Legacy VTK file of the C-alpha trace (Angstrom):
# vtk DataFile Version 3.0
C-alpha trace
ASCII
DATASET POLYDATA
POINTS 385 float
19.094 -0.353 -60.329
18.434 -2.030 -56.931
18.683 -0.594 -53.399
19.010 -2.707 -50.320
17.274 -0.645 -47.469
18.877 -2.339 -44.266
16.666 -1.626 -41.268
18.930 -1.210 -38.097
17.136 1.454 -36.371
16.154 -0.592 -32.975
17.929 -0.756 -29.757
17.024 -4.686 -29.322
15.430 -4.155 -25.797
14.789 -7.807 -25.519
18.682 -8.570 -25.727
19.295 -6.204 -22.536
22.435 -4.184 -22.175
23.205 -0.485 -23.420
24.545 -1.121 -26.679
21.790 -1.656 -29.726
22.115 -5.543 -30.595
23.331 -4.530 -34.205
26.771 -3.446 -32.546
27.356 -6.852 -30.636
30.251 -9.059 -31.830
29.740 -11.889 -34.125
32.631 -13.686 -35.431
35.167 -10.860 -35.574
32.534 -8.255 -36.763
29.497 -6.608 -35.673
26.303 -7.874 -36.342
25.428 -4.900 -38.477
28.654 -4.870 -40.255
27.789 -8.775 -41.218
24.429 -7.909 -42.547
26.028 -4.832 -44.676
28.598 -7.216 -46.071
25.861 -9.668 -47.149
24.427 -6.909 -49.868
27.712 -5.260 -50.430
28.872 -8.850 -51.918
25.815 -9.170 -54.173
26.662 -8.011 -57.352
22.825 -7.343 -58.082
22.874 -4.664 -55.263
23.802 -1.020 -56.649
23.570 0.769 -53.451
22.857 0.431 -49.830
20.886 2.546 -47.468
21.421 1.925 -43.768
18.973 3.160 -41.458
20.291 3.500 -37.593
19.167 4.837 -34.525
19.589 8.744 -34.851
22.189 8.983 -32.454
24.374 6.768 -34.432
23.804 8.302 -37.824
26.739 10.459 -37.707
29.129 7.329 -36.669
31.269 6.645 -39.904
32.828 3.468 -38.294
29.428 1.686 -38.087
29.850 -0.273 -41.075
31.874 0.056 -44.575
31.636 -1.696 -47.926
34.991 -3.203 -48.988
33.451 -4.204 -52.495
32.613 -0.681 -52.984
28.779 -0.482 -53.145
27.791 3.060 -52.460
26.558 3.405 -48.621
24.353 5.921 -47.252
23.167 6.199 -43.677
19.875 7.747 -42.328
18.517 8.229 -38.963
15.531 5.975 -38.475
12.153 6.723 -36.561
10.306 5.173 -33.953
8.766 2.122 -35.492
10.283 -0.238 -38.007
7.915 0.949 -40.794
8.914 4.475 -40.146
12.970 3.473 -40.505
11.908 1.710 -43.707
10.065 4.606 -44.900
13.152 7.131 -44.171
15.322 4.570 -45.930
13.012 4.404 -48.986
13.126 8.525 -49.107
16.769 8.363 -49.143
16.856 5.826 -52.113
17.953 6.995 -55.364
14.793 7.809 -57.667
16.242 5.474 -60.295
16.104 2.352 -58.240
13.494 0.009 -59.839
13.810 -2.686 -57.165
14.051 -1.934 -53.564
15.351 -4.752 -50.930
14.271 -4.422 -47.279
16.221 -6.461 -44.759
16.455 -6.451 -41.092
19.996 -5.805 -39.675
19.245 -8.578 -36.905
19.718 -11.298 -39.705
23.455 -11.201 -40.164
23.766 -14.515 -41.794
21.571 -14.001 -45.242
23.319 -15.797 -48.091
23.817 -14.157 -51.012
21.710 -16.323 -53.170
18.863 -15.799 -51.152
19.122 -12.178 -51.764
19.468 -12.617 -55.860
16.147 -14.709 -55.664
14.025 -12.355 -53.628
15.162 -9.641 -56.192
14.301 -11.563 -59.187
10.818 -12.600 -57.706
10.090 -9.247 -57.052
10.967 -8.056 -60.539
8.615 -10.771 -62.223
5.660 -10.482 -59.371
6.127 -7.003 -57.941
6.828 -7.911 -54.406
8.478 -11.246 -52.820
9.535 -12.200 -49.303
11.944 -14.987 -48.207
9.870 -17.491 -46.083
10.242 -20.882 -44.577
7.655 -23.700 -44.462
6.502 -24.521 -40.973
7.850 -27.695 -39.500
5.674 -28.040 -36.385
2.063 -28.439 -36.138
0.652 -24.845 -35.682
-2.012 -24.071 -32.998
-4.218 -20.795 -32.721
-5.273 -19.866 -29.480
-8.875 -19.604 -28.439
-10.520 -16.322 -28.777
-11.338 -15.125 -25.392
-9.135 -17.408 -23.243
-5.662 -18.001 -24.651
-4.799 -20.906 -22.096
-6.735 -23.339 -24.793
-6.227 -24.302 -28.520
-8.923 -22.516 -30.524
-8.207 -24.468 -33.707
-5.394 -26.094 -35.350
-4.181 -24.678 -38.562
-3.136 -26.538 -41.713
0.624 -26.609 -41.692
1.093 -26.849 -45.370
-0.708 -23.505 -45.455
1.767 -21.822 -42.854
5.118 -20.061 -43.857
7.427 -18.132 -41.664
8.328 -14.724 -43.122
12.017 -13.803 -43.137
13.737 -11.045 -44.805
15.086 -9.783 -47.597
12.006 -8.712 -48.998
11.951 -6.939 -52.149
9.390 -4.900 -54.294
9.217 -2.951 -57.279
9.603 0.932 -56.456
5.887 1.588 -57.073
4.747 -1.173 -54.683
7.048 -0.245 -51.960
5.966 3.413 -52.646
2.353 2.475 -52.163
3.185 0.652 -49.216
5.018 3.636 -47.310
1.964 5.817 -48.200
-0.214 3.455 -46.694
1.803 3.464 -43.230
2.069 7.056 -43.301
-1.634 7.099 -43.114
-1.673 5.235 -40.111
-1.704 1.475 -41.023
0.461 -0.418 -38.945
2.561 -3.507 -39.836
4.857 -5.738 -38.755
6.785 -5.599 -42.062
6.601 -4.018 -45.600
5.079 -7.272 -47.037
1.929 -6.619 -44.945
1.606 -2.952 -46.010
2.010 -4.179 -50.019
-0.825 -6.919 -49.190
-3.259 -4.236 -47.486
-2.368 -1.985 -50.445
-3.786 -4.934 -52.603
-0.657 -6.402 -54.235
0.200 -10.119 -54.315
3.422 -11.016 -52.600
5.330 -13.793 -53.983
7.067 -16.417 -51.991
10.507 -17.271 -52.182
12.164 -20.240 -50.312
14.054 -18.974 -47.157
17.219 -20.085 -45.637
17.290 -21.894 -42.120
20.353 -20.120 -41.080
19.064 -16.856 -41.945
18.060 -16.547 -38.398
16.967 -13.234 -36.734
19.020 -12.330 -33.571
16.400 -11.226 -31.007
17.845 -12.947 -27.710
21.271 -14.069 -26.163
20.445 -17.572 -27.125
19.900 -16.204 -31.075
23.382 -14.762 -30.696
25.045 -17.899 -29.186
23.258 -19.980 -32.150
24.544 -17.448 -34.883
28.087 -17.819 -33.173
28.029 -21.716 -33.173
26.788 -21.430 -36.826
29.764 -19.148 -37.927
32.421 -21.623 -35.880
32.989 -18.474 -33.728
35.534 -19.047 -31.432
35.099 -15.989 -29.546
35.928 -16.246 -25.738
32.306 -15.244 -24.034
33.469 -15.488 -20.537
36.391 -13.296 -18.909
37.780 -13.344 -15.310
39.021 -10.148 -13.718
40.860 -9.847 -10.358
40.754 -6.755 -7.982
42.612 -5.726 -4.896
42.494 -2.728 -2.437
43.768 -1.512 1.029
43.003 1.283 3.119
44.403 2.387 6.588
41.920 2.490 9.492
42.200 5.977 11.137
39.760 7.557 13.704
36.845 9.902 12.888
35.897 8.101 9.887
32.692 5.709 9.659
33.614 1.800 8.334
31.866 1.138 5.107
32.426 -2.186 3.599
30.244 -3.705 0.979
27.857 -0.723 0.717
26.790 -1.012 4.476
28.030 0.980 7.238
29.720 -1.300 10.180
29.898 -0.516 13.633
33.750 0.068 14.629
35.937 2.598 16.428
37.478 3.657 13.297
36.933 3.683 9.589
38.946 3.809 6.410
40.817 6.321 4.879
40.371 7.812 1.379
38.890 10.416 -0.796
35.293 8.534 -1.122
33.955 6.656 1.524
36.782 4.066 1.059
34.667 0.902 0.799
37.545 -1.272 0.177
34.936 -4.102 -1.044
33.529 -2.116 -3.467
36.734 -0.812 -4.885
38.133 -4.376 -5.096
35.012 -5.442 -6.867
34.868 -2.598 -9.313
38.464 -3.238 -10.188
37.927 -6.899 -10.774
34.925 -6.329 -13.059
36.845 -3.611 -15.009
39.882 -5.613 -15.286
37.802 -8.747 -16.924
36.562 -6.086 -19.283
39.915 -4.581 -20.101
38.274 -1.401 -19.102
41.142 0.117 -16.782
40.546 0.727 -13.208
38.445 2.431 -10.529
41.182 5.176 -10.138
41.160 5.859 -13.826
37.309 6.471 -13.878
37.149 8.090 -10.373
40.344 9.797 -9.785
41.085 10.861 -6.154
42.088 14.304 -7.627
38.636 15.121 -8.789
36.626 16.833 -6.007
33.385 15.298 -7.569
34.290 11.964 -5.845
35.106 13.444 -2.535
32.912 11.284 -0.189
31.466 9.458 -2.689
29.371 6.205 -2.225
31.440 3.550 -3.245
28.398 1.441 -3.978
27.141 4.291 -6.392
30.715 3.867 -8.126
30.326 0.230 -8.523
26.959 0.631 -10.101
28.406 2.970 -12.588
31.186 0.575 -13.467
28.779 -2.259 -14.162
26.898 0.194 -16.414
30.247 1.089 -18.060
31.019 -2.704 -18.867
27.382 -3.430 -19.915
27.866 -0.813 -22.517
31.041 -2.577 -23.708
29.250 -5.809 -24.141
29.708 -7.469 -20.948
27.300 -8.714 -17.872
28.638 -9.852 -14.330
28.200 -13.709 -13.743
29.312 -13.895 -10.420
31.714 -12.500 -7.657
33.945 -13.703 -5.200
35.462 -11.298 -2.300
37.781 -12.015 0.386
38.132 -9.341 3.360
41.359 -9.233 5.213
40.708 -7.715 8.677
41.842 -8.348 12.278
38.987 -6.443 13.390
35.534 -6.234 13.109
35.082 -9.614 12.303
33.413 -9.705 8.741
31.227 -12.875 9.261
28.144 -11.388 11.144
28.117 -8.896 8.314
28.929 -10.761 5.366
25.042 -11.590 4.248
24.298 -7.765 4.246
27.035 -7.064 2.109
26.456 -9.680 -0.144
22.478 -8.372 -0.684
24.135 -4.819 -1.048
26.780 -5.831 -3.493
24.807 -8.079 -5.495
22.151 -5.401 -6.251
24.693 -3.127 -7.127
25.773 -5.527 -10.077
22.483 -7.097 -10.961
22.791 -10.069 -9.507
20.916 -12.441 -7.053
22.764 -12.706 -3.485
23.792 -16.562 -4.290
26.144 -15.318 -6.785
28.007 -12.964 -4.676
30.301 -14.644 -1.996
31.843 -12.522 0.759
33.953 -13.968 3.588
36.541 -12.796 6.248
40.117 -13.674 7.003
42.685 -12.487 9.208
46.494 -11.893 8.600
47.017 -13.714 11.906
48.857 -10.652 13.577
51.319 -10.258 10.504
52.001 -6.800 8.716
49.796 -3.700 8.848
46.683 -5.601 8.319
47.358 -8.313 10.938
48.153 -5.394 13.463
44.713 -4.105 12.638
46.174 -0.703 11.098
44.354 -1.422 7.722
41.903 -3.607 5.988
42.605 -5.403 2.664
40.205 -6.907 0.010
40.557 -9.157 -2.726
37.813 -9.777 -5.579
37.376 -12.058 -8.594
34.550 -11.513 -11.025
33.409 -13.451 -13.824
31.902 -11.659 -16.710
29.925 -13.016 -19.720
30.088 -11.141 -23.156
26.670 -10.460 -24.651
LINES 1 386
385 0 1 2 3 4 5 6 7 8 9 10 11 12 13 14 15 16 17 18 19 20 21 22 23 24 25 26 27 28 29 30 31 32 33 34 35 36 37 38 39 40 41 42 43 44 45 46 47 48 49 50 51 52 53 54 55 56 57 58 59 60 61 62 63 64 65 66 67 68 69 70 71 72 73 74 75 76 77 78 79 80 81 82 83 84 85 86 87 88 89 90 91 92 93 94 95 96 97 98 99 100 101 102 103 104 105 106 107 108 109 110 111 112 113 114 115 116 117 118 119 120 121 122 123 124 125 126 127 128 129 130 131 132 133 134 135 136 137 138 139 140 141 142 143 144 145 146 147 148 149 150 151 152 153 154 155 156 157 158 159 160 161 162 163 164 165 166 167 168 169 170 171 172 173 174 175 176 177 178 179 180 181 182 183 184 185 186 187 188 189 190 191 192 193 194 195 196 197 198 199 200 201 202 203 204 205 206 207 208 209 210 211 212 213 214 215 216 217 218 219 220 221 222 223 224 225 226 227 228 229 230 231 232 233 234 235 236 237 238 239 240 241 242 243 244 245 246 247 248 249 250 251 252 253 254 255 256 257 258 259 260 261 262 263 264 265 266 267 268 269 270 271 272 273 274 275 276 277 278 279 280 281 282 283 284 285 286 287 288 289 290 291 292 293 294 295 296 297 298 299 300 301 302 303 304 305 306 307 308 309 310 311 312 313 314 315 316 317 318 319 320 321 322 323 324 325 326 327 328 329 330 331 332 333 334 335 336 337 338 339 340 341 342 343 344 345 346 347 348 349 350 351 352 353 354 355 356 357 358 359 360 361 362 363 364 365 366 367 368 369 370 371 372 373 374 375 376 377 378 379 380 381 382 383 384
């Protein structure tokens, strides 16, 4: 019997965003779903143990096995080796071979899984690896600005997963890790335990997705036509009334009247928030912060804008740039535009140069032209993570 342990317990901090990277989209499925599917398709694998962040362990929608391979989901630990150890504990005791694979490698071919399993059955432990194509330099001890020595390229390989082990070998590796030995993968622990690890030729397309650049490469390899940029439009208008401060773009502007509204009525932040939500197909600001809710009475709209950015980031989008037009007869927007740009840029996580705010008038026409209201139009460009 063969058990595949898929390590998906990390959160992908280098990728950025609030969602674990394994839940990002890749060719119509998540990275995690693709990794699970690779082992579900392999007829040599009898069960799959999926190790995920503890908060996701009860989410039954994370992955499925259409080909019928039994799937068990368990919560991971603090380190990768802790997560694999928990996966080992959850595996069937009758499993003779255990295969460990990083969920961040969703393009693993079935034949590579088979080759690694067969090598582990013969030798006790085996890993997929690629030969180094470049000349390999080691940094100098004590001063890493210089080369210490050049390593023989023919002796260097770049480790991948899957990594497969006979049960007794992985059991000893797990025990060693639990006794305090730290390692970047289970093959290192097996080596420390005194076992020889066989090398299986890896696959260049079996890339590990760590950064946005890796994700873009994986999408290209799949011929993924996913639209990675989305545009949203936002609009807001508020009446000018006496007895209210005028807040626009997160700053207070001297004026004899302010904008009427449930919050601070910052029409710039409201329009920008709606543009961002629209690009992410995530509703509008009134849906998320209704004026019937006393929590938002007098609320700072720049803080609501920060919350909107966090929301769309949790759904896999980041803001690329903003263009805003403020329509007002008075006050003049130009003298305040730079301060507004800085405040809005900070709220959405951009450099000020990626935010444009400009003022226009309505030439005396309608309520805005008569100085009774201020209107704002905003366009936002978002990029999918």
